[in-house]
N, C-alpha and C positions, 0 to 999 in steps of 0.2 A: 817666810811663813813662821810664826811663833810655834814653839813646841808646847804641847799640852800633856804629853804622856812619855814615860820612860820606855814604854813598849813601842818599838818602831812600827809594828803593824797597826797599832791603835793610832799612832800619830799620823801615819799615812792616810788612814780612814778619815780622820778629822780634817786633814788637808783637803781630801776629796769632798768632804761635806761643805767646806767653805767655797770650793769651786762650784759645787752644785748650787749653793745659795746665790752666787753671782749669776749663774745661768738662769736659774728660776726667776730672779729679780728682773733680768733682762726681758724674759717672756712677759712678766706682769706689767712692767713699765711701758713696753713698746706695743704690747698686744691687749691684755685684759683691760687696761685703763681706757682703751678707745673702743670698747665694744658698744657702749651706749652711743658714742658719737657715730659709729658705723650704723647703728639702728636709726638714728636721726637722718643720716645720709640716705638710708633706704626708705625714708618717709614714714617711719613708725609714728603712731599717735602717742600722746602723753600716757594713756593707760598701758599701751604696749611697751613703752620704755620702762614703766613700773614693773611689768611682768618680766621683762628681760633682766632686770636687776635683781628680782626676788624669787621668781618661780624656779629657775635652775638650781640655785643653792639649796632651796628647801627640798626639792625632790632628790637632789644628789646627796643631801645629808643622810638620807636613809641608807646609803651605801656604806656608811661607817659601821652600821650594824652587820652588814654583809662582810666587811673586812674583819671585824672581830670574830665572826662565826668562822670565816676561812682560817683565821689564825688558830682557832681551837681545833679545827678539823685537820689542818696540814702541819701545824707546828713550825711553819716557815714565815719569815718576816720579809727578807730582802726580795724574794720573788714577788710577793704581793705589792711591795713598794714600787718595784720596777714595772710591774704590770699597770699599776695605777698611773704612774708618771708617763709611761708610753701611751696609754689611752688618752691622757690629756694632751700630749703632743700631737697625736693623730687627729684629735678633734678640731685642730685648726683647718684641716682640709675641708670638712663639711661646713664649718663656720664661714669660710670664704667662698667655697664653691657652690653650695646649694642655693643661696639667695641669688646668685648670678645666673645659675642654670634655670631656675624657676622663679623669675622676678615677680610673677603674680602672687606667689606665696612666700615672698622673701622674708618677711618679719617672723611669721610662725616657724619657718625652717631655721632661721637664725636662733630663735629661742630654743628649739629642740636640739640644735647643735651645741648650744652653750650648756644644756643639761648634760650632754656627754662630757664636755670639758670639765665641768665641776664634779661629775661622778668619778673621773680619774683621780682628781685631787683628794676626794673623800675616801676613795678606796685605799690610797697610799697613807693617809694621815695617821691613823692609829698605830699601824705597824712601824712607821718611821719614828714616831714618838717613843715607842717601846725600844726600838733599836738604838736610838740616840741615848736613851736613858742608861743603857748598858755600856755604850762605848765611851761616853764622856766621863772622865774621872770626876768623882763627886766634889773634890776640892777645887776643881777648875771649871765647874759648870757656869758660874756667874761670868767668869772671864771669857769662856768660849762662846756662850750664847750671846753675850754682850757684843763681842766682835762680829759674830754671825749676823746679828740684827743690824749693826752699823753697815756691814757690807750690803745687806739686802736693801736697806733704806737708801744708801748712796747710789747703788747701781740702778734701783728703781727710779730715782730722781733723774739720773743721767739719761737713761733710756727713754723715760717719759719726755724729756726735753728734746731728745733727738727725734722721737716720733712726732711730736708737735711741729717741729721745724720741717720735717718731711711733708706732713699734711699741709702745712701752710704754703710751702713752695709748690706742691702739686696742685693745690686749689687755685693758686695764682695762674697756673697754666691750664686750667680746666681739666686737670687729670687727677681729680680727687680719688677716683676708684683705684688708679695705679698706686697712689699713696697708701691706701689701705692694703692693697695686695703686697706691697713691699713690707709694711709693718707686720702683718700677720705671718708672712713667710719667715721673717727674722724670728718672730715669736716661736714658730714651730721648730726651727733649727735650734734655738736656744734651749727649748725643753729637751730635745734629744741629746744636746751636750750635757744637760743635767742628768739625763738617764745614764749616760756613759760614766759619769763620776759616781752616781749611786751604785752602779754595778761594780765599781772598784773598791767599795767599802767592805769592811769586815762585818760579818754577822755572827757574833759570838753566841754560844748557847746561853739562853737566859729566859726571862719571863716573856712569853709571847703575848701580844695584846689580844686576849681572848674574851669572848662574851661571858660575863659573870653576872648572873641575876641575883637579886636580893632573896635571901632564904631565911627561914625561921618563922615561927607563928606570929611574931611581933613586928614583922617587916613594915607593915603599913604605919604603925605607931612611930617606928624609927624614922620613916620617911617624913612624916608630919613634923617631927621635932628636929629634923636635920637642918643644920646651918647651910649645908651644901644645896639642899632643895630650895631654901629661901633665897640663896644667892642666884640659883638658876632661874627662879621665877622673876627676881629683880632684873637680871640680865636680859631675859627674853622680853619682858615688858618694856625695858628701855630700848631694845632693838626695834620693837614694834613702834614705839613713839618716834624714834629716829627715822625709821623707814617711811613714815608718812611723808617726809620731805626729801630724804637723801637721794632717791633715784632721779629727782626732778631738777636738781641744780644744773645738771648738764643740759636739760631741755631749756631751762631758763636762760642759761648763758648763750647757747648756740642758736636757739630759735627766737627767743623773745628779745634778748639784748643784741643779737646778731654779732656776737664775738667772733673774731677770726680764730682759727685753730691755734695761732700763736698766743693770743690772749687767754684762750681756754687752757692751754698747756701751762702758761705762767700761773694762772689761778690755781690749777690742780697741783702743780709742782710745789707751790709755796707751802701747802699743807704738809706735804711729804718732807720738805726741807725743815720745817718747824719741828716736826716729830724727830728728825735726825738730831737736831741741835739741842733738844730738851730731854731726850730719853735717858741720858746718863744722870741728869739731875733728879729725874723722877725715880730712877733706880736706887740712887743713894738714899733718898727719903724713904722709899719702900723698905729698904734693908733695916733702917733704924726705927722708923715710926709706924711701920705697918702699911697695909694696903687699903684698909677701910677709910683712913683719913684721906688718902688720895682719891678714892671713889667719891667721897663727900665733896672735896674741893672741886674736882672736875665736873661733878654734877651741878655745881653752881653755874658753870660757864656753858656746858653743852646745851641746856635749854635755851640760852639766850641767842645762840648763833643763827638759827633760822629767822627769828624776828628781825635781827640786825640786817639781814639781807634785804628787807623791805624799805630800809631807810635811805638808800642811795644806790645809783647805778654806776657811779664812778669806778673805773677799772681798778685804780690804786686803792680805793677804799675796800673793795671786795678782796683784793690781794691781801691787805692787812687783816681783814676778817678771816681769811683762810689761814693766816699765820696763827691767829687766836684759836681757830678750830684745831689746827695741827697740834698746838701746845696742849690743848685740853684732851684730845683723843690719845696723844702719846701717853699721858698719865693714866687715863681711864683704861686703855687697852693693856698697858703693862701691869697695872694693879689687878685688873680682872683676871689676867692670865696667871699671875702669881697666886691670887686668892684660890684658884682652882687647885693648884698643886699643894697649897697649905691644907685644903679641906679634905682631899681624897687620898686614901692609901694607894700605893702603886698597883697592887693586885686588882683593884676595882676601877682604876683610872680609865681604862679603855672604854668600859661600858658607860661610866658616868659621862665621859667626854662625848661619846656618841649621842646619848640622850640629851645632854646639855646643848650640843650643837643643833640637834633636831628642833628642840624647843626654840632656840634662838632664831633659826631659819624659818620656822612657822611664824614667829613674831615678825620677822622682816617681810615675809610674804603678805601677811595680813595688813601690816602697816602700809605697804606699797599699794595694795589693792584699794585700801581706804583713801590714800593720797590720790591715786588715779581717778577715783570716783569724785572726790572733792574738786579736783582740777576741772572736771567737766561741769559741775553744778555751781561752783563758786562764781558770784557776779564780779564784774570789773567796775561797775558803777553802782553806788548805793548812797544812802543818806544817813548821817549820824547827827542826832539832835538838830535836824533841819539843815545841816551843812552837807552839800554834795561832795562826794569823794570819788575820784576816778583812779583806778589802779592800772598800772602798765600791764599786769598779767594776773590771771586768776590764781596763779601759783602763790601769790602773796597770802591769800587766805589759807592755802595748804601749809605754808611756812608758819603762820601764826598758830594754827591748830597743832602742829608738831611741837612748837614751843610750849604750849599749855600742857600737852600730853607728857612731854619730857619732865616738866616741872612737877606734875602730879605724881609720876612714878618715883622721882627722887624724894619727894616729901613723904609719901606713904610707905614705900618699901625699903628705902635705904636705912632708916632707923632700926629696922628689924635685923640687920646684919650685925654679927659680932666678929671682932678680930680673933683669929684662931691662936696665934702665937703671942708670946709675951713681948711687948714693944714699949718704947718710951712714949709718954703722952705728949701731945702737941695740939695746939689750937688750929682752926682753919686759917686764920689770918697769918699765923706763923708759917704754915706750909706755903702760902702764897708768897710771903716775904722771902722765904728761903729759895724758892724757884726763881723769882724775879731778881734776887740779889746775885744768884749764881749764873744767870744768863741774861746778858744785855738785851737779846732779842725779845725776851718775854716782856721786860719793862717797856721797850720801845713800842711793841705792838699794842699794849694796853693804852698808850698815849695816842697812837694813830686811830685806833678804833673808837676811842673815847671822844675824839674830836671829829665831827661830821664834816666832809668836804663842802666847801661853799659853792664852787662852780660846777654843779652837776644837776642833772634832771631829776626832780623829786617825784616820788611815786604818786603823789596826790595831785600833780599838776596836769 
């Protein structure tokens, strides 16, 4: 384990943080990733899958305000972090148990249980960010959080693949339910391993993540002119546009394309692997050329991906498409996260992040509800200029609407953002060249996605 501090107590805390990251990633990869698949196993409808993916995070995001308020009232951080993490671990019991005990209400009970799961995460998040901000030495933050992110991504990918293999084998023996029981049990245990390591971390006296409200007679004018507010609106609207389609790719793969759990896992894992392989390149570009350029570049590709899903049903084409998606989202997520820290002073960060996340989750919920409605009303057969077209799934219309919404958000709102810090100028094409030059995967996947497979079933046939 590398050393990040000359203080042995701090170094031990950071070592426990890395172990917490590995345990948390195990829970995410083997458990959270398969919640929608579990919903489909329980015969959830397409709108219900949309609610499962969007309603719990939106409701739970309000708990961040509670966390910030508790921070102000108690002055404690680690206790709140451990309480939130423990609640998230315990939530796996109703997630698995209630739908099986009350099968006639399985899907609503699953959604309610997932609300508890996300509430635990949001209770812990502001205080964990505050604690880590005090523990990690300023000169080592990039190195430490880079290592932590790589650990999370690698372990998430590995546990995702293990989970998919278990489900594939159990489905082959008509024991799919036992497969889900095994996965969610491991997820529960992994979260409590994470709780153990969180409990071993040091909590130095410092700035508690407390609720800080805007003050002063000109607060409304300052909000209107704030680059942070413009960024939050852009981010929330992009989450809305993305969520029109994103909850339904699982439905499309498992229900419409009849993917095996192994194919589903391969497809999902490819996006995570692509993020892992390209994060460091995006990070270097962010350090030198800023975050707005990365947001602009990735906003060129993020609108395209849903529409590209309508062009082919070939498994390997869709895997390559997921690589492009992972490449794009790695840059977008990294630059969006860094942009927040550039925009907001530490003393107001907890409140801003809480409001920012609430707006984003409201956008996700609204987009998913719209996508679920469109999935019901969109036709699969129609005529274009007198030519009959037959779609494999009504979700194709949902994917196309999401593409148009993403493009509109990028075109209208992205130009309003300004880079906060002084950075070197670079064109969009130079950013793409730098990423593809530094990573062979990026160049390869552009070639694969750019050439449509010949021997596959076309959506209009």
